[in-house]
GUFILO-166106 format. One record per residue (C-alpha): x, y, z. Coordinates in steps of 0.5 Angstrom, whole numbers, plus 500, padded with zeros to 3 digits. Example, Ala and Ser with C-alpha at 12.3 -4.5 7.8 and 13.67 -1.06 7.14 Angstrom:
# GUFILO-166106
site u:525 | v:491 | w:516
site u:527 | v:498 | w:514
***
This chain:
# GUFILO-166106
site u:500 | v:500 | w:500
site u:503 | v:507 | w:498
site u:504 | v:512 | w:503
site u:499 | v:517 | w:504
site u:504 | v:523 | w:502
site u:505 | v:519 | w:496
site u:498 | v:520 | w:494
site u:498 | v:527 | w:496
site u:504 | v:530 | w:493
site u:503 | v:529 | w:486
site u:496 | v:532 | w:486
site u:498 | v:539 | w:490
site u:501 | v:545 | w:488
site u:508 | v:545 | w:491
site u:508 | v:552 | w:493
site u:502 | v:553 | w:496
site u:499 | v:546 | w:498
site u:492 | v:547 | w:494
site u:489 | v:541 | w:490
site u:491 | v:541 | w:482
site u:486 | v:535 | w:481
site u:483 | v:530 | w:486
site u:485 | v:523 | w:487
site u:479 | v:519 | w:484
site u:475 | v:520 | w:478
site u:469 | v:525 | w:479
site u:467 | v:531 | w:483
site u:469 | v:533 | w:491
site u:463 | v:530 | w:493
site u:465 | v:523 | w:489
site u:471 | v:523 | w:493
site u:472 | v:518 | w:498
site u:470 | v:521 | w:505
site u:476 | v:518 | w:509
site u:481 | v:519 | w:503
site u:479 | v:526 | w:503
site u:479 | v:528 | w:510
site u:487 | v:525 | w:511
site u:489 | v:529 | w:505
site u:486 | v:536 | w:508
site u:490 | v:534 | w:515
site u:496 | v:533 | w:511
site u:494 | v:540 | w:507
site u:493 | v:543 | w:513
site u:500 | v:542 | w:516
site u:503 | v:543 | w:509
site u:500 | v:550 | w:509
site u:503 | v:551 | w:516
site u:510 | v:549 | w:515
site u:510 | v:553 | w:508
site u:507 | v:559 | w:513
site u:512 | v:558 | w:518
site u:518 | v:558 | w:512
site u:516 | v:564 | w:510
site u:516 | v:568 | w:516
site u:523 | v:565 | w:517
site u:525 | v:568 | w:511
site u:521 | v:575 | w:512
site u:525 | v:576 | w:518
site u:532 | v:574 | w:515
site u:531 | v:578 | w:510
site u:528 | v:584 | w:515
site u:533 | v:584 | w:519
site u:538 | v:583 | w:514
site u:536 | v:590 | w:511
site u:536 | v:593 | w:517
site u:544 | v:592 | w:518
site u:545 | v:593 | w:511
site u:542 | v:600 | w:510
site u:546 | v:602 | w:517
site u:552 | v:600 | w:514
site u:551 | v:605 | w:507
site u:549 | v:611 | w:512
site u:555 | v:611 | w:514
***
């Protein structure tokens, strides 16, 4: 049996975690309930990781700019 991440990663957009397509044929209502619950749980965790990484990058860039501007003013 494949890992659930093997099912999640090919069907989602790696930049934001949104579903590109569904794992099975049909509309959202036609998807197996438990499969979608697990995928949505993984999607939520994936989006949180992306958000945390973005915040760390903003903090890193922000702190770097402050020091960079201070050097230029001297």
